[in-house]
Backbone as a printed PyTorch tensor [residue, N CA C, xyz], in Angstrom:
tensor([[[-19.2780,  -7.3990,   3.4950],
         [-18.8670,  -6.0200,   3.6190],
         [-17.6410,  -5.9680,   4.5350]],

        [[-16.5970,  -5.3490,   4.0500],
         [-15.3670,  -5.2090,   4.8180],
         [-15.3410,  -3.8470,   5.4970]],

        [[-15.1270,  -3.8750,   6.7870],
         [-14.9860,  -2.6260,   7.5370],
         [-13.5060,  -2.2990,   7.6710]],

        [[-13.2240,  -1.0570,   7.8890],
         [-11.8390,  -0.6230,   8.0580],
         [-11.1640,  -1.4040,   9.1720]],

        [[-11.8770,  -1.6330,  10.2550],
         [-11.2900,  -2.3500,  11.3900],
         [-11.0230,  -3.8140,  11.0750]],

        [[-11.6410,  -4.3510,  10.0310],
         [-11.3970,  -5.7280,   9.6260],
         [-10.1250,  -5.8760,   8.7890]],

        [[ -9.6410,  -4.7650,   8.2500],
         [ -8.4470,  -4.7940,   7.4070],
         [ -7.1900,  -4.9180,   8.2640]],

        [[ -6.1490,  -5.5800,   7.7460],
         [ -4.8640,  -5.5630,   8.4580],
         [ -4.3790,  -4.1220,   8.5860]],

        [[ -3.6420,  -3.8230,   9.6250],
         [ -3.2170,  -2.4430,   9.8870],
         [ -2.5190,  -1.8020,   8.6920]],

        [[ -1.6920,  -2.5460,   7.9780],
         [ -0.9280,  -1.9590,   6.8650],
         [ -1.7960,  -1.6510,   5.6430]],

        [[ -3.0440,  -2.1110,   5.6400],
         [ -3.9560,  -1.8410,   4.5280],
         [ -4.9980,  -0.7750,   4.8590]],

        [[ -4.9930,  -0.2680,   6.0640],
         [ -5.9600,   0.7580,   6.4670],
         [ -5.5630,   2.1140,   5.8940]],

        [[ -6.5540,   2.9080,   5.4880],
         [ -6.2460,   4.1920,   4.8380],
         [ -5.3450,   5.1190,   5.6470]],

        [[ -5.5860,   5.2640,   6.9250],
         [ -4.7610,   6.1900,   7.7280],
         [ -3.3110,   5.7200,   7.8010]],

        [[ -3.1190,   4.4230,   7.9650],
         [ -1.7720,   3.8860,   8.0380],
         [ -1.0660,   4.0070,   6.6840]],

        [[ -1.8260,   3.7870,   5.5990],
         [ -1.2580,   3.9720,   4.2610],
         [ -0.8480,   5.4240,   4.0550]],

        [[ -1.6590,   6.3460,   4.5320],
         [ -1.3580,   7.7690,   4.3920],
         [ -0.0480,   8.1010,   5.1000]],

        [[  0.1390,   7.5640,   6.2760],
         [  1.3660,   7.8150,   7.0290],
         [  2.5690,   7.2210,   6.3070]],

        [[  2.4210,   5.9970,   5.7860],
         [  3.5340,   5.3130,   5.1220],
         [  3.8460,   5.8700,   3.7380]],

        [[  2.8110,   6.1100,   2.9390],
         [  2.9870,   6.4180,   1.5180],
         [  2.7120,   7.8610,   1.1360]],

        [[  2.0300,   8.5880,   1.9990],
         [  1.6340,   9.9480,   1.6610],
         [  0.3460,   9.9380,   0.8520]],

        [[ -0.2480,  11.0940,   0.5980],
         [ -1.5540,  11.1670,  -0.0640],
         [ -1.5520,  10.6440,  -1.5020]],

        [[ -0.4280,  10.7160,  -2.1910],
         [ -0.3910,  10.2240,  -3.5690],
         [ -0.3960,   8.6980,  -3.6440]],

        [[ -0.1530,   8.0420,  -2.5220],
         [ -0.1420,   6.5870,  -2.4830],
         [ -1.4920,   5.9760,  -2.1790]],

        [[ -2.5230,   6.8080,  -2.0510],
         [ -3.8510,   6.3170,  -1.7260],
         [ -4.8100,   6.5170,  -2.8870]],

        [[ -5.8290,   5.6840,  -2.9170],
         [ -6.9060,   5.8320,  -3.8970],
         [ -7.8330,   6.9360,  -3.4110]],

        [[ -8.6150,   7.4830,  -4.3300],
         [ -9.5570,   8.5490,  -3.9670],
         [-10.4920,   8.1150,  -2.8540]],

        [[-11.0140,   6.8970,  -2.9320],
         [-11.9740,   6.4430,  -1.9230],
         [-11.3120,   6.2860,  -0.5510]],

        [[-10.0010,   5.9930,  -0.5260],
         [ -9.3000,   5.9030,   0.7480],
         [ -9.1110,   7.2920,   1.3540]],

        [[ -8.7730,   8.2650,   0.5320],
         [ -8.6660,   9.6370,   1.0270],
         [-10.0090,  10.1530,   1.5160]],

        [[-11.0530,   9.8140,   0.7850],
         [-12.3990,  10.2240,   1.1840],
         [-12.7760,   9.6010,   2.5290]],

        [[-12.4280,   8.3490,   2.7280],
         [-12.7160,   7.6820,   4.0050],
         [-12.0260,   8.3990,   5.1570]],

        [[-10.7990,   8.8480,   4.9240],
         [-10.0760,   9.5830,   5.9680],
         [-10.7440,  10.9260,   6.2250]],

        [[-11.0920,  11.6300,   5.1560],
         [-11.7190,  12.9430,   5.3210],
         [-13.0660,  12.8500,   6.0210]],

        [[-13.8300,  11.8340,   5.7090],
         [-15.1570,  11.6830,   6.3160],
         [-15.0970,  11.0000,   7.6790]],

        [[-13.9310,  10.4640,   7.9970],
         [-13.7060,   9.7770,   9.2720],
         [-14.5910,   8.5600,   9.4550]],

        [[-15.0290,   8.0040,   8.3550],
         [-15.8530,   6.8080,   8.4180],
         [-15.7550,   6.0770,   7.0960]],

        [[-16.0570,   4.8030,   7.1240],
         [-16.0760,   4.0320,   5.8790],
         [-17.3610,   3.2330,   5.7710]],

        [[-18.3220,   3.5220,   6.6180],
         [-19.5510,   2.7450,   6.5980],
         [-20.7220,   3.6400,   7.0190]],

        [[-21.7010,   3.7760,   6.1350],
         [-22.9210,   4.5170,   6.4530],
         [-24.0860,   3.5620,   6.3480]],

        [[-24.5050,   3.0100,   7.4510],
         [-25.6450,   2.0900,   7.4920],
         [-25.5460,   1.0050,   6.4240]],

        [[-24.3810,   0.3550,   6.3430],
         [-24.2030,  -0.7360,   5.4060],
         [-23.6140,  -0.3410,   4.0680]],

        [[-23.5030,   0.9520,   3.7940],
         [-22.9110,   1.4070,   2.5300],
         [-21.4370,   1.6740,   2.7650]],

        [[-20.5840,   0.8200,   2.2390],
         [-19.1480,   1.0410,   2.3710],
         [-18.6820,   1.8890,   1.2150]],

        [[-17.5230,   2.4800,   1.3530],
         [-16.9910,   3.3130,   0.2710],
         [-16.7070,   2.4870,  -0.9710]],

        [[-16.4520,   1.1860,  -0.8110],
         [-16.2380,   0.3530,  -1.9790],
         [-17.5200,   0.2260,  -2.7960]],

        [[-18.6970,   0.3300,  -2.1690],
         [-19.9650,   0.2240,  -2.8720],
         [-20.3750,   1.5330,  -3.5300]],

        [[-19.8950,   2.6370,  -2.9570],
         [-20.2880,   3.9560,  -3.4670],
         [-19.4410,   4.2650,  -4.6980]],

        [[-20.0780,   4.5090,  -5.8070],
         [-19.3430,   4.8390,  -7.0340],
         [-19.5930,   6.2980,  -7.3610]],

        [[-18.5340,   6.9750,  -7.6840],
         [-18.6460,   8.3820,  -8.0340],
         [-17.8860,   8.6620,  -9.2900]]])
């Protein structure tokens, strides 16, 4: 399981948002920013399918 803090800075959702704007992010990355978290007791956003 990859946590946001494990990602290189340039691959983190907030940093991508600053660099690329909201259209440069995937839905799950925007959701991670809105929820202010990417991990709920072991469930990462990559595992959650919607």
